[in-house]
MARGULUM-287430 format. One record per residue (C-alpha): residue number from 0; residue in three letters; x, y, z. Coordinates in pm, whole numbers, plus 50000, padded with zeros to 5 digits. Example, Ala and Ser with C-alpha at 12.3 -4.5 7.8 and 13.67 -1.06 7.14 Angstrom:
2
+-----+------+-------+-------+-------+
| pos | code |  east | north |    up |
+-----+------+-------+-------+-------+
|   0 |  ala | 51230 | 49550 | 50780 |
|   1 |  ser | 51367 | 49894 | 50714 |
+-----+------+-------+-------+-------+
This chain:
372
+-----+------+-------+-------+-------+
| pos | code |  east | north |    up |
+-----+------+-------+-------+-------+
|   0 |  met | 81710 | 75231 | 79168 |
|   1 |  thr | 81475 | 75250 | 78887 |
|   2 |  thr | 81453 | 75495 | 78605 |
|   3 |  ser | 81239 | 75483 | 78319 |
|   4 |  ala | 81165 | 75648 | 77983 |
|   5 |  ser | 80863 | 75425 | 77952 |
|   6 |  thr | 80854 | 75163 | 78204 |
|   7 |  pro | 80511 | 74966 | 78165 |
|   8 |  pro | 80252 | 74888 | 78393 |
|   9 |  ser | 80368 | 74599 | 78613 |
|  10 |  gly | 80242 | 74291 | 78448 |
|  11 |  ser | 80187 | 74431 | 78147 |
|  12 |  ser | 80306 | 74275 | 77764 |
|  13 |  ser | 80263 | 74261 | 77392 |
|  14 |  gly | 80112 | 73883 | 77400 |
|  15 |  ser | 80097 | 73607 | 77650 |
|  16 |  phe | 80270 | 73289 | 77577 |
|  17 |  ser | 80188 | 72986 | 77776 |
|  18 |  gly | 80558 | 72926 | 77824 |
|  19 |  ala | 80670 | 73248 | 77996 |
|  20 |  pro | 80738 | 73289 | 78384 |
|  21 |  glu | 80595 | 73509 | 78631 |
|  22 |  tyr | 80885 | 73658 | 78695 |
|  23 |  leu | 81271 | 73520 | 78619 |
|  24 |  asp | 81469 | 73333 | 78856 |
|  25 |  leu | 81829 | 73426 | 78839 |
|  26 |  gly | 81981 | 73171 | 79052 |
|  27 |  ile | 81862 | 72884 | 78854 |
|  28 |  asp | 82108 | 72684 | 78668 |
|  29 |  leu | 82278 | 72896 | 78353 |
|  30 |  thr | 82130 | 72635 | 78101 |
|  31 |  glu | 81750 | 72642 | 78255 |
|  32 |  leu | 81777 | 73035 | 78245 |
|  33 |  thr | 81913 | 72986 | 77895 |
|  34 |  ser | 81631 | 72768 | 77808 |
|  35 |  thr | 81365 | 73001 | 77959 |
|  36 |  leu | 81490 | 73303 | 77785 |
|  37 |  val | 81431 | 73094 | 77457 |
|  38 |  asp | 81077 | 73012 | 77584 |
|  39 |  ile | 81009 | 73358 | 77592 |
|  40 |  pro | 80915 | 73505 | 77192 |
|  41 |  ser | 81063 | 73822 | 77150 |
|  42 |  glu | 81068 | 73849 | 76769 |
|  43 |  ser | 81215 | 74244 | 76693 |
|  44 |  gly | 80947 | 74473 | 76774 |
|  45 |  asp | 80796 | 74230 | 77028 |
|  46 |  glu | 81058 | 74238 | 77313 |
|  47 |  gln | 80829 | 74396 | 77567 |
|  48 |  leu | 80709 | 74083 | 77737 |
|  49 |  leu | 81120 | 73967 | 77823 |
|  50 |  ala | 81240 | 74331 | 77879 |
|  51 |  asp | 80935 | 74359 | 78156 |
|  52 |  leu | 81066 | 74015 | 78306 |
|  53 |  val | 81462 | 74135 | 78303 |
|  54 |  glu | 81391 | 74455 | 78439 |
|  55 |  ser | 81211 | 74309 | 78721 |
|  56 |  ala | 81459 | 74070 | 78809 |
|  57 |  leu | 81734 | 74310 | 78793 |
|  58 |  thr | 81561 | 74595 | 78997 |
|  59 |  gln | 81564 | 74331 | 79273 |
|  60 |  leu | 81931 | 74375 | 79300 |
|  61 |  thr | 82019 | 74669 | 79523 |
|  62 |  his | 82388 | 74683 | 79374 |
|  63 |  leu | 82251 | 74806 | 79064 |
|  64 |  glu | 82104 | 75107 | 78900 |
|  65 |  val | 81814 | 74967 | 78614 |
|  66 |  thr | 81718 | 75216 | 78329 |
|  67 |  arg | 81422 | 75146 | 78106 |
|  68 |  leu | 81456 | 75340 | 77767 |
|  69 |  gly | 81178 | 75143 | 77535 |
|  70 |  asn | 81241 | 74755 | 77545 |
|  71 |  thr | 81585 | 74859 | 77650 |
|  72 |  val | 81753 | 74768 | 77979 |
|  73 |  ile | 82040 | 74888 | 78160 |
|  74 |  ala | 82216 | 74826 | 78460 |
|  75 |  arg | 82502 | 74971 | 78604 |
|  76 |  thr | 82698 | 74892 | 78912 |
|  77 |  asn | 82871 | 75224 | 79109 |
|  78 |  phe | 83140 | 75065 | 79269 |
|  79 |  gly | 83369 | 75337 | 79270 |
|  80 |  his | 83651 | 75168 | 79051 |
|  81 |  gly | 83828 | 75381 | 78794 |
|  82 |  glu | 83703 | 75121 | 78543 |
|  83 |  arg | 83410 | 75077 | 78398 |
|  84 |  val | 83319 | 74752 | 78153 |
|  85 |  ile | 83010 | 74675 | 77916 |
|  86 |  leu | 82848 | 74345 | 77868 |
|  87 |  gly | 82565 | 74377 | 77593 |
|  88 |  gly | 82334 | 74149 | 77415 |
|  89 |  his | 82008 | 74229 | 77275 |
|  90 |  leu | 81713 | 74055 | 77339 |
|  91 |  asp | 81544 | 74010 | 76988 |
|  92 |  thr | 81533 | 73722 | 76753 |
|  93 |  val | 81446 | 73682 | 76411 |
|  94 |  pro | 81121 | 73484 | 76324 |
|  95 |  ala | 81048 | 73176 | 76457 |
|  96 |  asn | 81068 | 72865 | 76203 |
|  97 |  asn | 80899 | 72574 | 76410 |
|  98 |  asn | 81177 | 72627 | 76664 |
|  99 |  leu | 81015 | 72654 | 76990 |
| 100 |  pro | 81032 | 72569 | 77241 |
| 101 |  ser | 81379 | 72488 | 77368 |
| 102 |  arg | 81477 | 72114 | 77398 |
| 103 |  leu | 81789 | 71981 | 77556 |
| 104 |  glu | 81935 | 71667 | 77374 |
| 105 |  gly | 82277 | 71561 | 77508 |
| 106 |  asp | 82515 | 71846 | 77510 |
| 107 |  arg | 82277 | 72074 | 77288 |
| 108 |  leu | 82015 | 72321 | 77407 |
| 109 |  tyr | 81834 | 72387 | 77032 |
| 110 |  gly | 81576 | 72682 | 76979 |
| 111 |  leu | 81550 | 72986 | 76875 |
| 112 |  gly | 81781 | 73263 | 77005 |
| 113 |  thr | 81960 | 72984 | 77183 |
| 114 |  cys | 82301 | 73090 | 76967 |
| 115 |  asp | 82183 | 73433 | 76861 |
| 116 |  met | 82175 | 73502 | 77141 |
| 117 |  lys | 81981 | 73453 | 77447 |
| 118 |  gly | 82276 | 73218 | 77612 |
| 119 |  gly | 82505 | 73533 | 77623 |
| 120 |  val | 82214 | 73736 | 77758 |
| 121 |  ala | 82162 | 73429 | 78022 |
| 122 |  ile | 82533 | 73448 | 78112 |
| 123 |  ser | 82526 | 73842 | 78164 |
| 124 |  leu | 82198 | 73837 | 78351 |
| 125 |  lys | 82357 | 73547 | 78606 |
| 126 |  leu | 82667 | 73807 | 78608 |
| 127 |  ala | 82450 | 74090 | 78712 |
| 128 |  ala | 82278 | 73907 | 78985 |
| 129 |  glu | 82593 | 73722 | 79120 |
| 130 |  leu | 82880 | 74003 | 79114 |
| 131 |  ala | 82746 | 74231 | 79438 |
| 132 |  ser | 83096 | 74354 | 79392 |
| 133 |  ala | 83357 | 74328 | 79143 |
| 134 |  ser | 83689 | 74438 | 79071 |
| 135 |  arg | 83576 | 74685 | 78793 |
| 136 |  asp | 83197 | 74879 | 78750 |
| 137 |  val | 82969 | 74680 | 78508 |
| 138 |  thr | 82726 | 74815 | 78264 |
| 139 |  tyr | 82470 | 74549 | 78175 |
| 140 |  leu | 82337 | 74604 | 77851 |
| 141 |  tyr | 82042 | 74442 | 77688 |
| 142 |  tyr | 81885 | 74610 | 77416 |
| 143 |  glu | 81598 | 74569 | 77142 |
| 144 |  cys | 81548 | 74496 | 76758 |
| 145 |  glu | 81904 | 74450 | 76693 |
| 146 |  glu | 81829 | 74204 | 76430 |
| 147 |  val | 81647 | 74414 | 76148 |
| 148 |  asp | 81719 | 74798 | 76032 |
| 149 |  ser | 81947 | 75019 | 76242 |
| 150 |  ala | 81650 | 75293 | 76287 |
| 151 |  arg | 81521 | 75075 | 76518 |
| 152 |  asn | 81817 | 74896 | 76689 |
| 153 |  gly | 81791 | 74971 | 77105 |
| 154 |  leu | 82169 | 75039 | 77117 |
| 155 |  ala | 82179 | 75284 | 76844 |
| 156 |  lys | 81924 | 75476 | 77012 |
| 157 |  val | 82032 | 75507 | 77322 |
| 158 |  ser | 82400 | 75590 | 77232 |
| 159 |  gln | 82222 | 75918 | 77026 |
| 160 |  ser | 81929 | 75987 | 77371 |
| 161 |  asp | 82134 | 75899 | 77609 |
| 162 |  pro | 82533 | 75809 | 77580 |
| 163 |  glu | 82653 | 75882 | 77899 |
| 164 |  leu | 82461 | 75581 | 78037 |
| 165 |  leu | 82709 | 75374 | 77761 |
| 166 |  ala | 83007 | 75539 | 77906 |
| 167 |  gly | 83304 | 75301 | 77945 |
| 168 |  asp | 83631 | 75166 | 77868 |
| 169 |  phe | 83601 | 74864 | 77715 |
| 170 |  ala | 83282 | 74673 | 77614 |
| 171 |  ile | 83182 | 74339 | 77554 |
| 172 |  leu | 82906 | 74245 | 77322 |
| 173 |  met | 82823 | 73902 | 77374 |
| 174 |  glu | 82777 | 73772 | 77014 |
| 175 |  pro | 82819 | 73379 | 76922 |
| 176 |  ser | 83204 | 73322 | 76833 |
| 177 |  asn | 83258 | 72972 | 76987 |
| 178 |  ala | 83351 | 73074 | 77335 |
| 179 |  gly | 83648 | 73277 | 77201 |
| 180 |  val | 83722 | 73605 | 77164 |
| 181 |  glu | 83633 | 73765 | 76790 |
| 182 |  ala | 83811 | 74104 | 76755 |
| 183 |  gly | 83634 | 74421 | 76584 |
| 184 |  cys | 83458 | 74332 | 76236 |
| 185 |  gln | 83417 | 74397 | 75915 |
| 186 |  gly | 83233 | 74682 | 75725 |
| 187 |  ser | 82943 | 74615 | 75539 |
| 188 |  leu | 82824 | 74845 | 75223 |
| 189 |  arg | 82561 | 74730 | 74968 |
| 190 |  phe | 82502 | 74936 | 74627 |
| 191 |  glu | 82312 | 74873 | 74334 |
| 192 |  leu | 82476 | 74908 | 73954 |
| 193 |  ala | 82257 | 75007 | 73731 |
| 194 |  val | 82286 | 74847 | 73380 |
| 195 |  pro | 82101 | 75051 | 73054 |
| 196 |  gly | 81948 | 74892 | 72764 |
| 197 |  gln | 81700 | 74955 | 72474 |
| 198 |  arg | 81373 | 74756 | 72426 |
| 199 |  ala | 81296 | 74538 | 72142 |
| 200 |  his | 81086 | 74279 | 72041 |
| 201 |  ser | 81259 | 73939 | 72077 |
| 202 |  ala | 81176 | 73815 | 71765 |
| 203 |  arg | 81412 | 74147 | 71626 |
| 204 |  ser | 81630 | 74161 | 71915 |
| 205 |  trp | 81930 | 74327 | 71697 |
| 206 |  met | 81694 | 74602 | 71698 |
| 207 |  gly | 81746 | 74653 | 72081 |
| 208 |  ser | 82026 | 74641 | 72347 |
| 209 |  asn | 81953 | 74379 | 72631 |
| 210 |  ala | 82040 | 74520 | 72970 |
| 211 |  ile | 82114 | 74162 | 73112 |
| 212 |  his | 82358 | 74109 | 72870 |
| 213 |  his | 82508 | 74384 | 72925 |
| 214 |  ala | 82554 | 74292 | 73302 |
| 215 |  ala | 82818 | 73999 | 73192 |
| 216 |  pro | 83115 | 74250 | 73261 |
| 217 |  ile | 83006 | 74312 | 73624 |
| 218 |  leu | 82959 | 73942 | 73709 |
| 219 |  asn | 83291 | 73842 | 73545 |
| 220 |  leu | 83450 | 74110 | 73704 |
| 221 |  leu | 83267 | 73947 | 74056 |
| 222 |  ala | 83384 | 73620 | 73961 |
| 223 |  asp | 83740 | 73698 | 73913 |
| 224 |  tyr | 83787 | 73918 | 74247 |
| 225 |  gln | 84052 | 73844 | 74424 |
| 226 |  pro | 83969 | 73938 | 74840 |
| 227 |  arg | 84196 | 74149 | 74950 |
| 228 |  val | 84345 | 74023 | 75293 |
| 229 |  val | 84403 | 74306 | 75575 |
| 230 |  glu | 84662 | 74236 | 75881 |
| 231 |  ile | 84556 | 74419 | 76160 |
| 232 |  asp | 84686 | 74418 | 76548 |
| 233 |  gly | 84800 | 74024 | 76403 |
| 234 |  leu | 84487 | 73958 | 76263 |
| 235 |  glu | 84371 | 73898 | 75940 |
| 236 |  tyr | 84043 | 74029 | 75791 |
| 237 |  leu | 83925 | 73857 | 75428 |
| 238 |  glu | 83707 | 74106 | 75255 |
| 239 |  gly | 83479 | 73986 | 74999 |
| 240 |  leu | 83229 | 74160 | 74720 |
| 241 |  asn | 82970 | 73935 | 74573 |
| 242 |  ala | 82656 | 73963 | 74363 |
| 243 |  val | 82395 | 73917 | 74578 |
| 244 |  gly | 82076 | 74024 | 74382 |
| 245 |  ile | 81974 | 74074 | 74018 |
| 246 |  ser | 81662 | 74191 | 73842 |
| 247 |  gly | 81516 | 74285 | 73501 |
| 248 |  gly | 81286 | 74176 | 73259 |
| 249 |  val | 81008 | 74326 | 73099 |
| 250 |  ala | 80798 | 73992 | 72940 |
| 251 |  gly | 80880 | 73651 | 72780 |
| 252 |  asn | 80926 | 73838 | 72483 |
| 253 |  val | 81043 | 74182 | 72520 |
| 254 |  ile | 81441 | 74285 | 72506 |
| 255 |  pro | 81505 | 74453 | 72815 |
| 256 |  asp | 81601 | 74798 | 72844 |
| 257 |  ala | 81721 | 74804 | 73206 |
| 258 |  thr | 81877 | 74549 | 73471 |
| 259 |  thr | 81990 | 74613 | 73845 |
| 260 |  val | 82230 | 74419 | 74020 |
| 261 |  thr | 82289 | 74443 | 74380 |
| 262 |  ile | 82616 | 74408 | 74517 |
| 263 |  asn | 82736 | 74330 | 74891 |
| 264 |  tyr | 83097 | 74451 | 74990 |
| 265 |  arg | 83286 | 74346 | 75303 |
| 266 |  tyr | 83570 | 74539 | 75388 |
| 267 |  ala | 83821 | 74528 | 75621 |
| 268 |  pro | 83836 | 74812 | 75973 |
| 269 |  ser | 84126 | 74968 | 75808 |
| 270 |  arg | 83887 | 75124 | 75546 |
| 271 |  ser | 83638 | 75392 | 75654 |
| 272 |  ala | 83297 | 75349 | 75526 |
| 273 |  asp | 83343 | 75648 | 75251 |
| 274 |  glu | 83672 | 75484 | 75186 |
| 275 |  ala | 83478 | 75169 | 75078 |
| 276 |  val | 83264 | 75393 | 74855 |
| 277 |  asp | 83531 | 75550 | 74690 |
| 278 |  tyr | 83701 | 75212 | 74634 |
| 279 |  val | 83353 | 75062 | 74478 |
| 280 |  thr | 83269 | 75391 | 74252 |
| 281 |  glu | 83637 | 75349 | 74098 |
| 282 |  leu | 83581 | 75000 | 74038 |
| 283 |  phe | 83280 | 75011 | 73869 |
| 284 |  ala | 83343 | 75359 | 73683 |
| 285 |  asp | 83168 | 75259 | 73388 |
| 286 |  tyr | 82807 | 75235 | 73591 |
| 287 |  glu | 82554 | 75473 | 73787 |
| 288 |  leu | 82603 | 75326 | 74157 |
| 289 |  thr | 82341 | 75366 | 74431 |
| 290 |  val | 82446 | 75303 | 74804 |
| 291 |  val | 82168 | 75112 | 74989 |
| 292 |  asp | 82360 | 75046 | 75301 |
| 293 |  asn | 82686 | 75111 | 75457 |
| 294 |  ala | 82783 | 75050 | 75811 |
| 295 |  gly | 83157 | 75087 | 75921 |
| 296 |  gly | 83349 | 74809 | 76025 |
| 297 |  ala | 83511 | 74822 | 76373 |
| 298 |  phe | 83916 | 74813 | 76478 |
| 299 |  pro | 83995 | 74505 | 76717 |
| 300 |  gly | 84112 | 74733 | 77048 |
| 301 |  leu | 84322 | 74434 | 77131 |
| 302 |  ser | 84596 | 74733 | 77166 |
| 303 |  glu | 84406 | 74822 | 77520 |
| 304 |  pro | 84548 | 74693 | 77846 |
| 305 |  ala | 84148 | 74619 | 77944 |
| 306 |  ala | 84106 | 74402 | 77613 |
| 307 |  gln | 84462 | 74237 | 77672 |
| 308 |  glu | 84394 | 74114 | 78005 |
| 309 |  phe | 84042 | 73999 | 77928 |
| 310 |  ala | 84160 | 73819 | 77608 |
| 311 |  ser | 84458 | 73637 | 77831 |
| 312 |  gln | 84159 | 73470 | 78043 |
| 313 |  val | 84046 | 73288 | 77708 |
| 314 |  ala | 84216 | 73006 | 77612 |
| 315 |  glu | 84203 | 73088 | 77235 |
| 316 |  ala | 84407 | 73313 | 77068 |
| 317 |  pro | 84139 | 73608 | 76940 |
| 318 |  arg | 84037 | 73542 | 76594 |
| 319 |  pro | 83912 | 73830 | 76367 |
| 320 |  lys | 83524 | 73885 | 76320 |
| 321 |  tyr | 83412 | 73810 | 75975 |
| 322 |  gly | 83084 | 74012 | 75984 |
| 323 |  trp | 82930 | 74302 | 76091 |
| 324 |  thr | 82851 | 74335 | 76449 |
| 325 |  asp | 82745 | 74648 | 76733 |
| 326 |  val | 83088 | 74674 | 76846 |
| 327 |  ser | 83141 | 74908 | 76550 |
| 328 |  arg | 82882 | 75093 | 76741 |
| 329 |  phe | 83062 | 75102 | 77040 |
| 330 |  asn | 83374 | 75164 | 76826 |
| 331 |  asp | 83231 | 75518 | 76687 |
| 332 |  leu | 83177 | 75627 | 77078 |
| 333 |  gly | 83550 | 75545 | 77129 |
| 334 |  ile | 83505 | 75227 | 77310 |
| 335 |  pro | 83775 | 74924 | 77244 |
| 336 |  ala | 83527 | 74619 | 77212 |
| 337 |  val | 83566 | 74289 | 77108 |
| 338 |  asn | 83277 | 73975 | 77054 |
| 339 |  phe | 83245 | 73675 | 77299 |
| 340 |  gly | 83023 | 73485 | 77362 |
| 341 |  pro | 82869 | 73094 | 77323 |
| 342 |  gly | 82755 | 72958 | 77004 |
| 343 |  asp | 82864 | 72871 | 76693 |
| 344 |  pro | 82756 | 73201 | 76451 |
| 345 |  ser | 82745 | 72948 | 76158 |
| 346 |  met | 82431 | 72857 | 76342 |
| 347 |  ala | 82247 | 73202 | 76399 |
| 348 |  his | 81916 | 73211 | 76260 |
| 349 |  his | 81923 | 72870 | 76129 |
| 350 |  lys | 81594 | 72632 | 76209 |
| 351 |  asp | 81825 | 72399 | 76399 |
| 352 |  glu | 81982 | 72676 | 76610 |
| 353 |  phe | 82172 | 72561 | 76928 |
| 354 |  val | 82444 | 72656 | 77158 |
| 355 |  glu | 82658 | 72405 | 77372 |
| 356 |  val | 82626 | 72379 | 77751 |
| 357 |  thr | 83035 | 72357 | 77757 |
| 358 |  gln | 83046 | 72671 | 77585 |
| 359 |  leu | 82743 | 72837 | 77820 |
| 360 |  asp | 82997 | 72736 | 78111 |
| 361 |  ser | 83313 | 72827 | 77966 |
| 362 |  val | 83207 | 73240 | 77887 |
| 363 |  tyr | 83065 | 73188 | 78196 |
| 364 |  thr | 83354 | 73095 | 78377 |
| 365 |  ala | 83574 | 73343 | 78188 |
| 366 |  leu | 83374 | 73658 | 78221 |
| 367 |  lys | 83340 | 73547 | 78632 |
| 368 |  asn | 83708 | 73502 | 78696 |
| 369 |  trp | 83795 | 73822 | 78495 |
| 370 |  leu | 83513 | 74053 | 78704 |
| 371 |  ser | 83609 | 73895 | 79014 |
+-----+------+-------+-------+-------+
C-alpha cells in the first residue's frame, strides 16, 4: 500500500547521474548496496532521485505500508505486535568534495556518505526487505535535509504534519557510532556576545576604546573554563564552551567600536534548552547576548525495557553521544532513542570518509537478531 503527499511521476528525478541504477535491488550484498547508495548523489535539497528509488523498492514489498512526504519515505509494518520500533536514517549528504564515486580498499568502503550515513540506510533497507515477519512492528524512516537548518529537516516536518507516522515505543537512529550504542545526545547552543567600543584614529588610539581588546576577558574566561561532567544513567556527558568565531574591525587605521564573539555551548541533556540560556546569560552578565540557535539534548533512555534488551545485543557497553543528533527530536516526541550505526563519527563530512565492512556486517547482524 502506498500513500503520498507529493509522489513524483514514475522515472522523475531532480537530475541524472550515470552511476544511478534504474531501480534498487535490495537483495544484493550489503557492501554493494551501500556502494550503490553512495554513488547516487543526494546532497541536501537534492534527494529526489534517491527518494524515488527507495520508495519504488519498498513499494514492491507487500508487508510494508509506504508513505511519501516530500523527499521523505516512511515504510511501516502492521503485524499487530504490541511494540513498535523506529529505524531512522537521513538520505542527504553534505556537499561532495571530490569523493565520488565510492571505492573499496581492503575492508574500507570510501566515498561521500559511506559513514554519514548511507551505510546505515543500506542496513535498514536490507532489513525492510528481509523481515517479512518480525518480533516487533517496525517503522523504517528515510528522511531529507538533515545536514542543513532544522526548518528543512524531513523528520521535523513529519513530526509536525503527520506525527502519527512516527508513533513508536523506541527509536534507533542509525547515525555513525562505531557499531556501538551511543545514548542520548548533547544540547547545542550558539550565541553571540556584543562588545562595544569607541572609534578613533589608530595614531591617537587613546582617544578611542578598542572593542577587540575588550573581548579579552571573554576569551580568557573561555580558555580557563572547566567543562562540567554530568552522569546520567551511568553515562558521563562532558560539556564544552568554546569560541567558534570573532568579528570586528573597521579599517587598518581605525580603532574598532564593536566586535562580536560567537560561542558554542554543548550541554548535558540534564539541562533544558532554556536552562542552558539562563546559564550562559548569568556567566556573561556584563555583555549583550543574542541566541543564534538552540537545540536541546536527549536523555539516554536506557532505562526503557526495549532499550535495555537492544543494548544487550551489542557487545560493547553503551557510550554517551558527544554531539547533537535527531534522537533529540524523538525525545521531544516522548520516544526513547539511541544512536546505533556503522562508521566512525569523527570521519563524518571528511573528504576521506569511509565505513568498515566489518561494521556494516556487525550492525546488520545485531539488528536482525534483535528484530527476529
